[in-house]
C-alpha positions as CSV (number, residue, x, y, z in Angstrom):
1,M,268.6,-20.0,-45.5
2,E,267.7,-23.5,-44.1
3,V,269.4,-24.9,-41.1
4,Q,271.2,-27.6,-43.1
5,A,272.6,-25.0,-45.4
6,I,273.8,-22.9,-42.5
7,L,275.5,-25.9,-40.8
8,Q,277.0,-27.0,-44.1
9,Q,278.5,-23.5,-44.7
10,I,279.9,-23.4,-41.1
11,S,281.4,-26.9,-41.5
12,E,283.1,-26.0,-44.8
13,N,284.6,-22.8,-43.4
14,L,286.0,-24.7,-40.4
15,M,287.4,-27.5,-42.5
16,N,289.2,-25.0,-44.8
17,K,291.0,-23.7,-41.7
18,A,291.8,-27.1,-40.3
19,S,294.8,-28.2,-42.4
20,V,298.0,-30.0,-41.8
21,N,299.7,-26.6,-41.5
22,T,297.4,-25.8,-38.5
23,V,298.6,-28.9,-36.6
24,F,302.2,-28.9,-37.9
25,G,303.7,-25.4,-38.4
26,E,306.3,-24.4,-40.8
27,P,309.7,-26.2,-40.2
28,V,312.5,-24.0,-38.8
29,I,316.2,-25.0,-39.2
30,V,318.4,-24.2,-36.2
31,E,322.0,-25.3,-35.8
32,G,321.5,-28.2,-38.2
33,K,318.3,-29.4,-36.5
34,K,314.9,-29.2,-38.2
35,V,312.2,-28.1,-35.7
36,I,308.5,-28.5,-36.5
37,P,306.0,-26.9,-34.2
38,V,303.0,-29.2,-33.2
39,A,299.6,-28.0,-32.0
40,K,296.4,-29.6,-30.6
41,V,293.5,-28.5,-32.8
42,G,289.8,-28.7,-32.0
43,C,286.7,-27.2,-33.5
44,G,283.0,-27.2,-32.9
45,F,279.9,-25.7,-34.4
46,G,276.2,-25.6,-34.1
47,G,273.1,-23.9,-35.3
48,G,269.4,-23.8,-35.2
49,G,266.3,-22.2,-36.8
50,G,262.6,-21.9,-36.8
51,G,259.8,-21.4,-39.2
52,M,256.5,-19.4,-39.3
53,N,254.4,-19.6,-36.2
54,E,250.7,-19.7,-37.4
55,R,249.2,-19.7,-33.9
56,E,251.0,-16.5,-32.8
57,S,250.8,-13.4,-34.9
58,T,252.2,-9.9,-34.8
59,Q,250.1,-6.8,-33.9
60,D,249.0,-6.3,-37.5
61,G,247.7,-9.9,-37.8
62,R,250.5,-11.5,-39.9
63,P,252.1,-14.8,-38.8
64,Q,255.1,-14.4,-36.6
65,A,258.3,-15.0,-38.7
66,G,261.0,-17.4,-37.7
67,G,264.7,-17.2,-38.0
68,G,267.9,-19.2,-37.9
69,G,271.5,-18.9,-37.2
70,G,274.7,-20.7,-36.4
71,G,278.3,-20.3,-35.3
72,G,281.5,-22.1,-34.8
73,G,284.8,-22.0,-33.1
74,F,288.3,-23.2,-33.8
75,R,291.2,-23.5,-31.4
76,A,294.8,-24.5,-31.8
77,V,297.1,-24.9,-28.7
78,P,300.8,-25.5,-29.0
79,V,301.8,-28.8,-27.4
80,G,305.4,-29.3,-28.5
81,V,307.9,-29.6,-31.4
82,V,309.3,-32.4,-33.5
83,E,313.1,-32.2,-33.6
84,I,314.8,-33.9,-36.5
85,T,318.6,-34.3,-36.6
86,P,320.8,-36.5,-38.9
87,N,320.9,-39.1,-36.0
88,T,317.5,-39.0,-34.5
89,T,313.9,-37.7,-34.5
90,R,312.1,-36.9,-31.2
91,F,309.0,-35.2,-29.9
92,I,309.5,-32.6,-27.2
93,R,306.3,-31.8,-25.3
94,F,305.8,-28.3,-23.9
95,G,304.8,-27.9,-20.2
96,S,305.5,-31.4,-19.0
97,N,307.6,-29.9,-16.1
98,R,304.6,-27.8,-15.0
99,R,302.6,-30.9,-14.2
100,L,305.5,-32.4,-12.2
101,I,306.1,-29.1,-10.3
102,G,302.3,-28.9,-9.6
103,A,302.2,-32.5,-8.3
104,V,305.2,-31.9,-6.0
105,A,303.7,-28.6,-4.7
106,L,300.4,-30.3,-4.0
107,G,302.3,-33.1,-2.1
108,I,304.2,-30.6,0.0
109,L,301.0,-28.7,0.8
110,M,299.1,-31.9,1.8
111,G,302.0,-32.9,4.0
112,M,302.0,-29.5,5.7
113,V,298.2,-29.8,6.3
114,I,298.5,-33.3,7.8
115,R,301.5,-32.4,9.9
116,G,299.6,-29.3,11.3
117,R,296.6,-31.5,12.2
118,L,298.7,-34.1,13.9
119,R,300.4,-31.5,16.1
120,R,297.0,-30.3,17.5
């Protein structure tokens, strides 16, 4: 199989997996609110190949054969939900508090280090 054919097959397989339902999950209705999960999706693929090597040969004198191959990956990470009510629609991001807590913790740690050095 040629390299272009391998890459085309990998690309088609990944595109079949990357649908709207991968990014936006099935809606769930809770207490009169419609909640739609949202994910960040990414994919990548690559491949390569080689042909016959006329200069190098196997032990029995035949040209050394080439080969080819490829692979790909697909990743979906939940990032939040869309909440739809009769009055409003809003996006609620997951993990936004973790960044804030991390920044505060880093600030406290830096303050402790500076304070410790000033006392010396």
